[in-house]
C-alpha positions, 0 to 999 in steps of 0.5 A: 555494529552491523547487527545494530544497523540491521535492527534499526533498518528493520525497525524503520521498515516496520514503522513505515508499514504501520504508518502507511496502513494507518494513514491509508485507513484514516485518510480513506475514511476521514479525508485528508484534513485539508492536506492535498491528495497529491501530498497524501499519495506521495507520502503513501508512495514513499512509505511503500518504497521504504517498506519494499526496500527495507523490510523484504528479504531475498527469501520473502520476495516471492511470497511478498509479490504473490501477496501484493498482486493478490491484494492490489487485484482484490482491492481494485476489484472490490473498489469497482464493486462498491462503486457499482453499489454506490451508483445504484443506492439512493440512500445518501448515508450508504453512498457516503460510507461506500465512497469512504470505503473506496477512498480507503481501498485506493489509498491502500493500493497507492501504499502497496504498489510502490513496495511491490514495484521495488521488490519486483525490480529486485527479483528481476535484478537477482535473476539477471545477475545469476546468469 
């Protein structure tokens, strides 16, 4: 019975990851389709929490945290670079593409950050209970 429950939780976590990435990409490039930014960010955050709680095993904590720190830093930096380019480009079409890319990068950060926070708290908890 525990094996079936474990598989179900893993499946939920996998779908949460897939939906979170797809939602971030679609909303970033095409907009929120009339849905408020708060609702979208809340949805991305909850999906990130689910991924962090369900998908990451104890042996995956360190690689996951390294990857999330790297992706959050790189996405944030890339977003700043693109903002600078958009500010200097006078062609509206290119500026619009840049704005869509920035929105997508920001949505990906909003999705990944809660997962990283949960896994980091689990890592701290594991270190503190061992001593």
